[in-house]
ROZA-174217 format. One record per residue: z, x negated, y of N, C-alpha, C, CB in turn; residue number from 1; residue in one letter. Coordinates in pm, 1 decimal, decimal comma. Glycine has a CB too. Layout:
% ROZA-174217
{nZ: Z | nX: X | nY: Y | caZ: Z | caX: X | caY: Y | cZ: Z | cX: X | cY: Y | cbZ: Z | cbX: X | cbY: Y | i: NUM | aa: A};
...
//
This chain:
% ROZA-174217
{nZ: 1144,4 | nX: -2351,8 | nY: -9861,7 | caZ: 1012,4 | caX: -2320,8 | caY: -9810,0 | cZ: 1021,0 | cX: -2231,8 | cY: -9685,9 | cbZ: 928,3 | cbX: -2253,3 | cbY: -9917,7 | i: 1 | aa: M};
{nZ: 1111,8 | nX: -2131,0 | nY: -9689,9 | caZ: 1129,5 | caX: -2044,3 | caY: -9574,8 | cZ: 1175,6 | cX: -2124,1 | cY: -9453,9 | cbZ: 1229,4 | cbX: -1933,4 | cbY: -9606,2 | i: 2 | aa: K};
{nZ: 1263,9 | nX: -2218,6 | nY: -9477,4 | caZ: 1315,9 | caX: -2301,0 | caY: -9368,4 | cZ: 1202,9 | cX: -2379,6 | cY: -9303,7 | cbZ: 1425,5 | cbX: -2396,8 | cbY: -9419,5 | i: 3 | aa: T};
{nZ: 1114,7 | nX: -2435,2 | nY: -9383,6 | caZ: 1001,6 | caX: -2511,0 | caY: -9330,7 | cZ: 912,0 | cX: -2420,5 | cY: -9246,3 | cbZ: 920,5 | cbX: -2574,8 | cbY: -9445,6 | i: 4 | aa: L};
{nZ: 887,1 | nX: -2299,9 | nY: -9292,2 | caZ: 804,1 | caX: -2205,8 | caY: -9216,5 | cZ: 867,8 | cX: -2171,6 | cY: -9082,8 | cbZ: 780,9 | cbX: -2078,1 | cbY: -9297,3 | i: 5 | aa: A};
{nZ: 998,2 | nX: -2151,6 | nY: -9081,7 | caZ: 1069,4 | caX: -2118,7 | caY: -8957,9 | cZ: 1064,9 | cX: -2236,6 | cY: -8861,4 | cbZ: 1215,9 | cbX: -2079,6 | cbY: -8987,7 | i: 6 | aa: I};
{nZ: 1087,6 | nX: -2357,0 | nY: -8913,3 | caZ: 1084,0 | caX: -2477,3 | caY: -8829,4 | cZ: 945,1 | cX: -2494,3 | cY: -8769,0 | cbZ: 1122,9 | cbX: -2603,1 | cbY: -8911,5 | i: 7 | aa: V};
{nZ: 842,8 | nX: -2477,2 | nY: -8847,5 | caZ: 705,5 | caX: -2489,3 | caY: -8796,4 | cZ: 675,2 | cX: -2382,0 | cY: -8692,3 | cbZ: 604,5 | cbX: -2480,0 | cbY: -8911,6 | i: 8 | aa: L};
{nZ: 724,1 | nX: -2261,9 | nY: -8713,7 | caZ: 701,1 | caX: -2154,0 | caY: -8617,3 | cZ: 763,0 | cX: -2188,0 | cY: -8482,4 | cbZ: 758,6 | cbX: -2021,5 | cbY: -8669,9 | i: 9 | aa: A};
{nZ: 885,2 | nX: -2237,0 | nY: -8484,6 | caZ: 951,2 | caX: -2273,8 | caY: -8358,9 | cZ: 887,9 | cX: -2397,3 | cY: -8296,7 | cbZ: 1100,0 | cbX: -2298,3 | cbY: -8382,3 | i: 10 | aa: F};
{nZ: 843,1 | nX: -2490,1 | nY: -8378,8 | caZ: 782,5 | caX: -2612,5 | caY: -8326,8 | cZ: 649,9 | cX: -2584,9 | cY: -8256,7 | cbZ: 761,5 | cbX: -2712,3 | cbY: -8439,5 | i: 11 | aa: A};
{nZ: 575,7 | nX: -2486,8 | nY: -8304,8 | caZ: 445,5 | caX: -2456,7 | caY: -8244,4 | cZ: 453,4 | cX: -2349,7 | cY: -8137,6 | cbZ: 348,4 | cbX: -2413,6 | cbY: -8350,3 | i: 12 | aa: T};
{nZ: 566,6 | nX: -2283,8 | nY: -8123,1 | caZ: 580,5 | caX: -2176,2 | caY: -8024,2 | cZ: 547,1 | cX: -2221,7 | cY: -7882,8 | cbZ: 721,3 | cbX: -2121,2 | cbY: -8027,1 | i: 13 | aa: A};
{nZ: 594,8 | nX: -2338,3 | nY: -7836,7 | caZ: 558,4 | caX: -2380,3 | caY: -7700,3 | cZ: 408,5 | cX: -2394,6 | cY: -7681,3 | cbZ: 625,4 | cbX: -2511,3 | cbY: -7666,7 | i: 14 | aa: P};
{nZ: 337,8 | nX: -2440,5 | nY: -7783,2 | caZ: 192,5 | caX: -2453,4 | caY: -7771,4 | cZ: 127,6 | cX: -2316,7 | cY: -7756,7 | cbZ: 134,7 | cbX: -2526,6 | cbY: -7893,4 | i: 15 | aa: M};
{nZ: 176,6 | nX: -2220,0 | nY: -7831,6 | caZ: 120,5 | caX: -2085,7 | caY: -7822,6 | cZ: 148,6 | cX: -2024,9 | cY: -7686,3 | cbZ: 176,8 | cbX: -1996,3 | cbY: -7933,0 | i: 16 | aa: L};
{nZ: 267,3 | nX: -2045,1 | nY: -7634,6 | caZ: 302,1 | caX: -1991,9 | caY: -7503,9 | cZ: 215,5 | cX: -2054,9 | cY: -7397,1 | cbZ: 449,9 | cbX: -2015,3 | cbY: -7473,4 | i: 17 | aa: V};
{nZ: 198,3 | nX: -2186,4 | nY: -7401,9 | caZ: 115,6 | caX: -2253,7 | caY: -7302,4 | cZ: -28,6 | cX: -2205,6 | cY: -7307,2 | cbZ: 120,6 | cbX: -2403,9 | cbY: -7322,9 | i: 18 | aa: N};
{nZ: -79,3 | nX: -2179,1 | nY: -7423,7 | caZ: -214,8 | caX: -2128,1 | caY: -7435,5 | cZ: -223,6 | cX: -1987,9 | cY: -7375,7 | cbZ: -259,5 | cbX: -2127,0 | cbY: -7582,6 | i: 19 | aa: T};
{nZ: -122,6 | nX: -1907,1 | nY: -7401,2 | caZ: -125,0 | caX: -1768,8 | caY: -7355,4 | cZ: -114,8 | cX: -1758,1 | cY: -7204,0 | cbZ: -12,6 | cbX: -1691,3 | cbY: -7419,6 | i: 20 | aa: A};
{nZ: -51,2 | nX: -1854,4 | nY: -7138,4 | caZ: -33,5 | caX: -1844,7 | caY: -6994,8 | cZ: -133,2 | cX: -1930,0 | cY: -6917,2 | cbZ: 106,3 | cbX: -1884,5 | cbY: -6958,4 | i: 21 | aa: V};
{nZ: -235,8 | nX: -1976,3 | nY: -6984,0 | caZ: -341,5 | caX: -2048,0 | caY: -6913,5 | cZ: -403,1 | cX: -1954,6 | cY: -6810,4 | cbZ: -449,8 | cbX: -2101,0 | cbY: -7012,4 | i: 22 | aa: A};
{nZ: -480,1 | nX: -2009,8 | nY: -6720,6 | caZ: -541,1 | caX: -1930,7 | caY: -6613,7 | cZ: -593,4 | cX: -1798,7 | cY: -6670,0 | cbZ: -655,7 | cbX: -2009,8 | cbY: -6545,4 | i: 23 | aa: A};
{nZ: -547,6 | nX: -1687,2 | nY: -6613,2 | caZ: -580,0 | caX: -1557,3 | caY: -6673,0 | cZ: -728,6 | cX: -1519,9 | cY: -6667,8 | cbZ: -501,1 | cbX: -1450,9 | cbY: -6604,3 | i: 24 | aa: P};
{nZ: -802,0 | nX: -1578,5 | nY: -6575,7 | caZ: -943,9 | caX: -1543,5 | caY: -6563,1 | cZ: -1030,7 | cX: -1667,9 | cY: -6576,1 | cbZ: -971,1 | cbX: -1473,4 | cbY: -6428,4 | i: 25 | aa: F};
{nZ: -989,2 | nX: -1760,2 | nY: -6663,8 | caZ: -1055,6 | caX: -1889,4 | caY: -6673,8 | cZ: -1203,0 | cX: -1879,9 | cY: -6713,6 | cbZ: -983,1 | cbX: -1974,7 | cbY: -6772,8 | i: 26 | aa: E};
{nZ: -1242,3 | nX: -1773,1 | nY: -6777,6 | caZ: -1382,9 | caX: -1757,4 | caY: -6815,7 | cZ: -1465,3 | cX: -1690,1 | cY: -6706,3 | cbZ: -1393,2 | cbX: -1676,8 | cbY: -6944,1 | i: 27 | aa: K};
{nZ: -1399,6 | nX: -1652,0 | nY: -6598,7 | caZ: -1469,8 | caX: -1589,7 | caY: -6487,0 | cZ: -1530,1 | cX: -1693,9 | cY: -6393,8 | cbZ: -1375,4 | cbX: -1499,1 | cbY: -6409,5 | i: 28 | aa: G};
{nZ: -1629,5 | nX: -1654,3 | nY: -6319,9 | caZ: -1696,2 | caX: -1740,3 | caY: -6222,1 | cZ: -1659,1 | cX: -1691,0 | cY: -6081,9 | cbZ: -1852,5 | cbX: -1740,3 | cbY: -6242,9 | i: 29 | aa: D};
{nZ: -1567,2 | nX: -1760,9 | nY: -6014,0 | caZ: -1523,3 | caX: -1715,2 | caY: -5882,2 | cZ: -1635,3 | cX: -1703,6 | cY: -5779,4 | cbZ: -1419,3 | cbX: -1807,7 | cbY: -5830,1 | i: 30 | aa: P};
{nZ: -1735,4 | nX: -1789,4 | nY: -5787,7 | caZ: -1847,0 | caX: -1780,6 | caY: -5691,3 | cZ: -1925,9 | cX: -1651,5 | cY: -5711,5 | cbZ: -1941,3 | cbX: -1902,9 | cbY: -5705,5 | i: 31 | aa: K};
{nZ: -1950,1 | nX: -1617,1 | nY: -5836,0 | caZ: -2017,8 | caX: -1490,1 | caY: -5864,1 | cZ: -1928,2 | cX: -1373,6 | cY: -5821,4 | cbZ: -2054,0 | cbX: -1478,7 | cbY: -6015,5 | i: 32 | aa: A};
{nZ: -1797,7 | nX: -1388,8 | nY: -5842,5 | caZ: -1703,5 | caX: -1285,8 | caY: -5801,5 | cZ: -1700,5 | cX: -1266,2 | cY: -5651,0 | cbZ: -1565,9 | cbX: -1319,7 | cbY: -5850,7 | i: 33 | aa: G};
{nZ: -1709,8 | nX: -1375,9 | nY: -5576,9 | caZ: -1712,0 | caX: -1364,9 | caY: -5431,0 | cZ: -1837,0 | cX: -1290,9 | cY: -5384,4 | cbZ: -1705,7 | cbX: -1504,3 | cbY: -5366,3 | i: 34 | aa: Q};
{nZ: -1949,5 | nX: -1320,3 | nY: -5446,1 | caZ: -2073,6 | caX: -1250,7 | caY: -5409,9 | cZ: -2061,3 | cX: -1100,4 | cY: -5436,8 | cbZ: -2193,4 | cbX: -1309,3 | cbY: -5488,6 | i: 35 | aa: A};
{nZ: -2002,9 | nX: -1065,1 | nY: -5550,5 | caZ: -1981,0 | caX: -923,8 | caY: -5582,9 | cZ: -1884,5 | cX: -861,4 | cY: -5482,7 | cbZ: -1926,5 | cbX: -908,3 | cbY: -5726,9 | i: 36 | aa: T};
{nZ: -1776,8 | nX: -931,6 | nY: -5452,5 | caZ: -1677,9 | caX: -882,9 | caY: -5356,4 | cZ: -1743,9 | cX: -854,9 | cY: -5222,1 | cbZ: -1563,7 | cbX: -984,8 | cbY: -5339,7 | i: 37 | aa: H};
{nZ: -1821,0 | nX: -949,9 | nY: -5173,1 | caZ: -1883,0 | caX: -934,7 | caY: -5041,8 | cZ: -1983,2 | cX: -819,6 | cY: -5040,0 | cbZ: -1952,0 | cbX: -1064,2 | cbY: -5001,0 | i: 38 | aa: D};
{nZ: -2049,0 | nX: -797,3 | nY: -5151,4 | caZ: -2150,8 | caX: -692,0 | caY: -5158,8 | cZ: -2091,2 | cX: -554,3 | cY: -5189,8 | cbZ: -2254,0 | cbX: -727,7 | cbY: -5264,7 | i: 39 | aa: K};
{nZ: -1992,3 | nX: -548,7 | nY: -5279,8 | caZ: -1945,3 | caX: -420,4 | caY: -5332,3 | cZ: -1809,4 | cX: -374,1 | cY: -5278,0 | cbZ: -1937,4 | cbX: -428,9 | cbY: -5480,4 | i: 40 | aa: Q};
{nZ: -1726,7 | nX: -466,6 | nY: -5231,4 | caZ: -1586,3 | caX: -432,4 | caY: -5202,2 | cZ: -1548,2 | cX: -445,8 | cY: -5055,4 | cbZ: -1495,7 | cbX: -519,3 | cbY: -5283,6 | i: 41 | aa: C};
{nZ: -1600,7 | nX: -544,6 | nY: -4991,5 | caZ: -1553,4 | caX: -584,9 | caY: -4859,7 | cZ: -1562,7 | cX: -473,2 | cY: -4755,2 | cbZ: -1631,8 | cbX: -704,2 | cbY: -4812,7 | i: 42 | aa: K};
{nZ: -1672,7 | nX: -402,5 | nY: -4748,8 | caZ: -1690,9 | caX: -298,5 | caY: -4646,5 | cZ: -1583,2 | cX: -190,8 | cY: -4655,4 | cbZ: -1829,1 | cbX: -234,5 | cbY: -4660,4 | i: 43 | aa: D};
{nZ: -1549,5 | nX: -150,3 | nY: -4776,7 | caZ: -1445,9 | caX: -48,6 | caY: -4795,3 | cZ: -1310,4 | cX: -102,1 | cY: -4749,1 | cbZ: -1438,7 | cbX: -4,6 | cbY: -4943,5 | i: 44 | aa: C};
{nZ: -1280,1 | nX: -224,9 | nY: -4783,5 | caZ: -1152,0 | caX: -284,2 | caY: -4745,4 | cZ: -1142,1 | cX: -304,9 | cY: -4594,8 | cbZ: -1132,2 | cbX: -416,8 | cbY: -4817,1 | i: 45 | aa: H};
{nZ: -1252,2 | nX: -342,5 | nY: -4531,3 | caZ: -1254,1 | caX: -356,4 | caY: -4385,8 | cZ: -1231,5 | cX: -220,4 | cY: -4321,0 | cbZ: -1388,1 | cbX: -417,9 | cbY: -4337,8 | i: 46 | aa: V};
{nZ: -1296,8 | nX: -117,0 | nY: -4373,1 | caZ: -1281,7 | caX: 17,4 | caY: -4317,3 | cZ: -1137,3 | cX: 66,7 | cY: -4328,6 | cbZ: -1376,1 | cbX: 115,1 | cbY: -4388,4 | i: 47 | aa: A};
{nZ: -1070,3 | nX: 33,0 | nY: -4436,5 | caZ: -933,1 | caX: 80,3 | caY: -4458,1 | cZ: -827,3 | cX: -4,9 | cY: -4389,3 | cbZ: -904,1 | cbX: 84,7 | cbY: -4604,9 | i: 48 | aa: K};
{nZ: -851,5 | nX: -136,9 | nY: -4379,0 | caZ: -747,2 | caX: -227,0 | caY: -4331,3 | cZ: -785,7 | cX: -307,7 | cY: -4208,6 | cbZ: -709,1 | cbX: -319,8 | cbY: -4439,6 | i: 49 | aa: F};
{nZ: -909,2 | nX: -296,6 | nY: -4165,5 | caZ: -953,0 | caX: -369,3 | caY: -4046,7 | cZ: -971,2 | cX: -518,2 | cY: -4072,4 | cbZ: -854,2 | cbX: -349,3 | cbY: -3935,0 | i: 50 | aa: G};
{nZ: -1001,9 | nX: -588,5 | nY: -3965,7 | caZ: -1022,3 | caX: -733,9 | caY: -3976,2 | cZ: -1127,4 | cX: -767,6 | cY: -4078,5 | cbZ: -892,5 | cbX: -803,9 | cbY: -4011,9 | i: 51 | aa: G};
{nZ: -1094,5 | nX: -862,7 | nY: -4164,0 | caZ: -1188,4 | caX: -901,3 | caY: -4269,7 | cZ: -1159,4 | cX: -828,3 | cY: -4401,4 | cbZ: -1182,8 | cbX: -1052,4 | cbY: -4292,0 | i: 52 | aa: D};
{nZ: -1063,7 | nX: -736,0 | nY: -4399,2 | caZ: -1030,9 | caX: -656,0 | caY: -4517,2 | cZ: -932,5 | cX: -721,9 | cY: -4612,1 | cbZ: -1155,1 | cbX: -624,5 | cbY: -4591,4 | i: 53 | aa: G};
{nZ: -896,3 | nX: -847,0 | nY: -4586,4 | caZ: -810,4 | caX: -919,4 | caY: -4680,4 | cZ: -665,8 | cX: -871,5 | cY: -4679,3 | cbZ: -814,0 | cbX: -1066,2 | cbY: -4649,5 | i: 54 | aa: S};
{nZ: -627,8 | nX: -793,1 | nY: -4580,8 | caZ: -490,2 | caX: -743,2 | caY: -4575,3 | cZ: -456,8 | cX: -658,5 | cY: -4697,8 | cbZ: -468,5 | cbX: -661,4 | cbY: -4447,7 | i: 55 | aa: K};
{nZ: -558,2 | nX: -599,2 | nY: -4759,6 | caZ: -534,7 | caX: -521,0 | caY: -4881,0 | cZ: -470,8 | cX: -607,6 | cY: -4988,9 | cbZ: -666,3 | cbX: -460,1 | cbY: -4932,5 | i: 56 | aa: I};
{nZ: -502,1 | nX: -737,4 | nY: -4988,3 | caZ: -449,8 | caX: -828,8 | caY: -5089,5 | cZ: -318,9 | cX: -895,1 | cY: -5046,1 | cbZ: -553,1 | cbX: -935,3 | cbY: -5121,0 | i: 57 | aa: Y};
{nZ: -296,9 | nX: -907,7 | nY: -4917,5 | caZ: -184,3 | caX: -986,9 | caY: -4868,4 | cZ: -69,5 | cX: -903,2 | cY: -4812,7 | cbZ: -232,1 | cbX: -1080,8 | cbY: -4762,7 | i: 58 | aa: T};
{nZ: -84,6 | nX: -773,5 | nY: -4803,1 | caZ: 21,1 | caX: -688,4 | caY: -4746,5 | cZ: 146,1 | cX: -691,6 | cY: -4835,4 | cbZ: -29,5 | cbX: -542,4 | cbY: -4730,2 | i: 59 | aa: R};
{nZ: 258,6 | nX: -667,0 | nY: -4773,9 | caZ: 386,7 | caX: -672,6 | caY: -4845,0 | cZ: 395,5 | cX: -569,6 | cY: -4957,6 | cbZ: 501,0 | cbX: -651,1 | cbY: -4747,5 | i: 60 | aa: A};
{nZ: 337,9 | nX: -453,4 | nY: -4938,8 | caZ: 347,3 | caX: -346,7 | caY: -5039,5 | cZ: 220,8 | cX: -335,4 | cY: -5124,5 | cbZ: 374,9 | cbX: -213,3 | cbY: -4971,5 | i: 61 | aa: N};
{nZ: 158,5 | nX: -447,8 | nY: -5153,7 | caZ: 36,0 | caX: -442,1 | caY: -5234,5 | cZ: 66,3 | cX: -390,4 | cY: -5375,0 | cbZ: -30,3 | cbX: -581,3 | cbY: -5242,4 | i: 62 | aa: R};
{nZ: -32,9 | nX: -327,7 | nY: -5433,8 | caZ: -17,6 | caX: -266,4 | caY: -5566,1 | cZ: -18,0 | cX: -368,7 | cY: -5678,4 | cbZ: -127,8 | cbX: -165,9 | cbY: -5589,4 | i: 63 | aa: R};
{nZ: -97,9 | nX: -470,9 | nY: -5663,5 | caZ: -119,8 | caX: -567,2 | caY: -5771,0 | cZ: -5,4 | cX: -667,6 | cY: -5776,2 | cbZ: -254,2 | cbX: -640,0 | cbY: -5752,3 | i: 64 | aa: V};
{nZ: 60,4 | nX: -673,8 | nY: -5892,4 | caZ: 176,8 | caX: -761,2 | caY: -5909,4 | cZ: 161,6 | cX: -858,4 | cY: -6026,3 | cbZ: 301,1 | cbX: -677,6 | cbY: -5929,5 | i: 65 | aa: K};
{nZ: 50,0 | nX: -849,7 | nY: -6098,5 | caZ: 30,0 | caX: -935,2 | caY: -6215,7 | cZ: -120,0 | cX: -950,9 | cY: -6241,2 | cbZ: 101,7 | cbX: -875,9 | cbY: -6341,3 | i: 66 | aa: S};
{nZ: -153,9 | nX: -1046,3 | nY: -6327,1 | caZ: -294,7 | caX: -1067,1 | caY: -6362,9 | cZ: -352,2 | cX: -943,4 | cY: -6430,6 | cbZ: -309,6 | cbX: -1189,4 | cbY: -6455,2 | i: 67 | aa: A};
{nZ: -275,0 | nX: -882,1 | nY: -6519,7 | caZ: -325,9 | caX: -761,9 | caY: -6586,5 | cZ: -338,9 | cX: -646,9 | cY: -6486,9 | cbZ: -233,3 | cbX: -721,1 | cbY: -6703,4 | i: 68 | aa: S};
{nZ: -248,0 | nX: -641,5 | nY: -6389,4 | caZ: -258,6 | caX: -540,3 | caY: -6284,3 | cZ: -381,9 | cX: -560,2 | cY: -6198,9 | cbZ: -135,3 | cbX: -542,3 | cbY: -6196,8 | i: 69 | aa: G};
{nZ: -415,6 | nX: -685,8 | nY: -6171,7 | caZ: -537,1 | caX: -716,1 | caY: -6095,2 | cZ: -660,0 | cX: -671,2 | cY: -6172,2 | cbZ: -546,0 | cbX: -866,9 | cbY: -6063,6 | i: 70 | aa: L};
{nZ: -664,6 | nX: -705,3 | nY: -6298,1 | caZ: -778,2 | caX: -665,6 | caY: -6381,3 | cZ: -793,0 | cX: -513,3 | cY: -6384,5 | cbZ: -761,8 | cbX: -720,4 | cbY: -6524,2 | i: 71 | aa: S};
{nZ: -681,7 | nX: -443,8 | nY: -6400,1 | caZ: -684,4 | caX: -297,1 | caY: -6404,2 | cZ: -728,3 | cX: -238,9 | cY: -6270,1 | cbZ: -546,2 | cbX: -242,0 | cbY: -6442,4 | i: 72 | aa: Q};
{nZ: -682,5 | nX: -296,7 | nY: -6159,9 | caZ: -721,2 | caX: -246,0 | caY: -6028,3 | cZ: -870,8 | cX: -263,8 | cY: -6004,6 | cbZ: -641,6 | cbX: -317,1 | cbY: -5918,1 | i: 73 | aa: Q};
{nZ: -923,9 | nX: -376,8 | nY: -6045,4 | caZ: -1068,2 | caX: -400,2 | caY: -6031,9 | cZ: -1145,1 | cX: -296,8 | cY: -6113,2 | cbZ: -1105,7 | cbX: -543,9 | cbY: -6077,7 | i: 74 | aa: V};
{nZ: -1100,4 | nX: -270,8 | nY: -6235,0 | caZ: -1165,5 | caX: -170,4 | caY: -6319,6 | cZ: -1154,6 | cX: -31,1 | cY: -6257,7 | cbZ: -1103,4 | cbX: -170,6 | cbY: -6460,3 | i: 75 | aa: T};
{nZ: -1037,8 | nX: 0,7 | nY: -6203,0 | caZ: -1017,1 | caX: 131,8 | caY: -6140,3 | cZ: -1109,9 | cX: 150,0 | cY: -6020,4 | cbZ: -870,3 | cbX: 148,2 | cbY: -6096,4 | i: 76 | aa: T};
{nZ: -1114,8 | nX: 50,4 | nY: -5933,6 | caZ: -1203,4 | caX: 60,4 | caY: -5816,8 | cZ: -1348,7 | cX: 74,4 | cY: -5860,2 | cbZ: -1187,3 | cbX: -62,8 | cbY: -5725,8 | i: 77 | aa: C};
{nZ: -1388,6 | nX: -4,8 | nY: -5957,9 | caZ: -1525,5 | caX: 1,8 | caY: -6007,7 | cZ: -1557,9 | cX: 142,3 | cY: -6056,9 | cbZ: -1546,8 | cbX: -100,2 | cbY: -6120,1 | i: 78 | aa: N};
{nZ: -1467,8 | nX: 199,0 | nY: -6133,4 | caZ: -1489,5 | caX: 332,3 | caY: -6189,0 | cZ: -1488,6 | cX: 439,9 | cY: -6080,7 | cbZ: -1383,3 | cbX: 363,3 | cbY: -6293,5 | i: 79 | aa: S};
{nZ: -1389,4 | nX: 435,7 | nY: -5992,6 | caZ: -1375,9 | caX: 539,0 | caY: -5889,3 | cZ: -1491,5 | cX: 537,0 | cY: -5789,3 | cbZ: -1244,4 | cbX: 521,1 | cbY: -5815,2 | i: 80 | aa: M};
{nZ: -1540,3 | nX: 419,1 | nY: -5759,3 | caZ: -1647,0 | caX: 407,7 | caY: -5660,3 | cZ: -1786,5 | cX: 410,9 | cY: -5721,2 | cbZ: -1630,0 | cbX: 281,1 | cbY: -5582,6 | i: 81 | aa: L};
{nZ: -1793,9 | nX: 411,0 | nY: -5853,4 | caZ: -1923,8 | caX: 415,9 | caY: -5920,7 | cZ: -2008,1 | cX: 292,5 | cY: -5895,5 | cbZ: -1999,7 | cbX: 537,4 | cbY: -5876,6 | i: 82 | aa: G};
{nZ: -1943,5 | nX: 176,4 | nY: -5884,5 | caZ: -2018,8 | caX: 52,5 | caY: -5857,0 | cZ: -2101,5 | cX: 4,7 | cY: -5975,2 | cbZ: -1923,9 | cbX: -57,2 | cbY: -5816,4 | i: 83 | aa: N};
{nZ: -2073,3 | nX: 54,5 | nY: -6092,3 | caZ: -2146,7 | caX: 21,2 | caY: -6214,5 | cZ: -2147,8 | cX: -129,2 | cY: -6243,1 | cbZ: -2289,3 | cbX: 72,0 | cbY: -6204,3 | i: 84 | aa: Q};
{nZ: -2033,4 | nX: -192,9 | nY: -6220,4 | caZ: -2022,3 | caX: -334,0 | caY: -6255,2 | cZ: -2003,0 | cX: -347,1 | cY: -6405,6 | cbZ: -1905,3 | cbX: -401,3 | cbY: -6178,7 | i: 85 | aa: L};
{nZ: -2061,6 | nX: -450,8 | nY: -6460,9 | caZ: -2042,3 | caX: -481,9 | caY: -6601,8 | cZ: -1905,6 | cX: -548,6 | cY: -6619,4 | cbZ: -2156,9 | cbX: -573,7 | cbY: -6655,0 | i: 86 | aa: F};
{nZ: -1851,4 | nX: -548,8 | nY: -6740,5 | caZ: -1721,6 | caX: -614,4 | caY: -6762,8 | cZ: -1719,6 | cX: -760,9 | cY: -6716,5 | cbZ: -1685,8 | cbX: -607,8 | cbY: -6910,4 | i: 87 | aa: P};
{nZ: -1828,0 | nX: -832,0 | nY: -6735,9 | caZ: -1830,9 | caX: -971,4 | caY: -6690,4 | cZ: -1827,9 | cX: -981,0 | cY: -6537,8 | cbZ: -1955,7 | cbX: -1042,1 | cbY: -6744,4 | i: 88 | aa: E};
{nZ: -1887,1 | nX: -882,5 | nY: -6469,1 | caZ: -1879,1 | caX: -878,6 | caY: -6322,4 | cZ: -1734,5 | cX: -856,1 | cY: -6278,5 | cbZ: -1970,9 | cbX: -767,1 | cbY: -6265,0 | i: 89 | aa: D};
{nZ: -1664,5 | nX: -767,9 | nY: -6348,8 | caZ: -1523,6 | caX: -743,8 | caY: -6318,4 | cZ: -1441,1 | cX: -870,2 | cY: -6342,0 | cbZ: -1469,2 | cbX: -627,8 | cbY: -6403,8 | i: 90 | aa: E};
{nZ: -1472,3 | nX: -943,6 | nY: -6447,7 | caZ: -1402,6 | caX: -1068,9 | caY: -6476,4 | cZ: -1425,8 | cX: -1170,3 | cY: -6364,8 | cbZ: -1448,9 | cbX: -1126,7 | cbY: -6611,1 | i: 91 | aa: L};
{nZ: -1550,8 | nX: -1184,0 | nY: -6320,2 | caZ: -1581,9 | caX: -1276,8 | caY: -6211,0 | cZ: -1509,6 | cX: -1235,6 | cY: -6083,0 | cbZ: -1734,0 | cbX: -1282,4 | cbY: -6186,5 | i: 92 | aa: H};
{nZ: -1509,2 | nX: -1106,8 | nY: -6054,4 | caZ: -1442,0 | caX: -1055,3 | caY: -5935,5 | cZ: -1291,4 | cX: -1082,7 | cY: -5943,1 | cbZ: -1468,6 | cbX: -903,8 | cbY: -5919,8 | i: 93 | aa: L};
{nZ: -1232,7 | nX: -1059,1 | nY: -6057,9 | caZ: -1090,1 | caX: -1087,2 | caY: -6076,6 | cZ: -1061,1 | cX: -1236,1 | cY: -6061,0 | cbZ: -1043,5 | cbX: -1038,8 | cbY: -6214,5 | i: 94 | aa: S};
{nZ: -1149,2 | nX: -1321,5 | nY: -6112,1 | caZ: -1131,1 | caX: -1466,4 | caY: -6098,0 | cZ: -1134,2 | cX: -1506,6 | cY: -5950,9 | cbZ: -1240,1 | cbX: -1542,8 | cbY: -6176,4 | i: 95 | aa: A};
{nZ: -1226,4 | nX: -1449,9 | nY: -5875,9 | caZ: -1233,6 | caX: -1479,0 | caY: -5731,8 | cZ: -1106,8 | cX: -1432,6 | cY: -5660,2 | cbZ: -1357,3 | cbX: -1411,2 | cbY: -5669,1 | i: 96 | aa: Y};
{nZ: -1068,5 | nX: -1307,9 | nY: -5681,9 | caZ: -951,4 | caX: -1253,3 | caY: -5613,0 | cZ: -824,3 | cX: -1328,6 | cY: -5650,1 | cbZ: -935,1 | cbX: -1105,1 | cbY: -5645,5 | i: 97 | aa: L};
{nZ: -812,3 | nX: -1364,9 | nY: -5776,4 | caZ: -694,5 | caX: -1438,9 | caY: -5818,9 | cZ: -689,5 | cX: -1576,5 | cY: -5752,4 | cbZ: -693,0 | cbX: -1453,5 | cbY: -5971,4 | i: 98 | aa: N};
{nZ: -800,8 | nX: -1645,9 | nY: -5750,5 | caZ: -804,5 | caX: -1778,3 | caY: -5688,7 | cZ: -785,7 | cX: -1773,5 | cY: -5538,4 | cbZ: -934,6 | cbX: -1846,2 | cbY: -5720,6 | i: 99 | aa: G};
{nZ: -837,4 | nX: -1672,4 | nY: -5475,6 | caZ: -833,2 | caX: -1661,6 | caY: -5329,5 | cZ: -701,2 | cX: -1607,3 | cY: -5277,3 | cbZ: -945,0 | cbX: -1573,9 | cbY: -5281,7 | i: 100 | aa: Q};
{nZ: -644,0 | nX: -1509,3 | nY: -5347,3 | caZ: -529,1 | caX: -1438,0 | caY: -5292,3 | cZ: -404,1 | cX: -1436,7 | cY: -5379,8 | cbZ: -568,2 | cbX: -1299,4 | cbY: -5264,8 | i: 101 | aa: F};
{nZ: -418,8 | nX: -1413,5 | nY: -5508,4 | caZ: -302,4 | caX: -1383,7 | caY: -5590,5 | cZ: -237,1 | cX: -1505,4 | cY: -5656,4 | cbZ: -341,2 | cbX: -1287,4 | cbY: -5695,4 | i: 102 | aa: Y};
{nZ: -314,8 | nX: -1594,4 | nY: -5709,9 | caZ: -266,0 | caX: -1717,7 | caY: -5774,5 | cZ: -179,5 | cX: -1691,0 | cY: -5899,1 | cbZ: -185,5 | cbX: -1799,3 | cbY: -5674,2 | i: 103 | aa: K};
{nZ: -214,1 | nX: -1587,2 | nY: -5976,8 | caZ: -142,5 | caX: -1561,3 | caY: -6101,3 | cZ: -176,6 | cX: -1670,0 | cY: -6201,5 | cbZ: -177,5 | cbX: -1421,3 | cbY: -6158,1 | i: 104 | aa: F};
{nZ: -78,2 | nX: -1705,4 | nY: -6283,1 | caZ: -98,3 | caX: -1809,2 | caY: -6386,3 | cZ: -84,4 | cX: -1750,9 | cY: -6523,9 | cbZ: 1,0 | cbX: -1924,3 | cbY: -6368,9 | i: 105 | aa: K};
//
């Protein structure tokens, strides 16, 4: 019986891994995230980095290195700047940023 349980665990492991690595912000709405970005984030990024502000995402020494790091950075900015975004707004914003700049899977 133990052997059967072990075999089943290994047989289903790839399915669990594939589910876990699905798009990290798949429940987010990138269009809503872009609207939030343009309204709440863009001016600060333009002021700090010039141009259209996107250099904050594309620079060689960017802070964000993973999907969880992106989510945390969005939460940190929201908190520090007092933007009062709801968690779903942060999810939409993360979905937009991931699709536009980061491409985490």
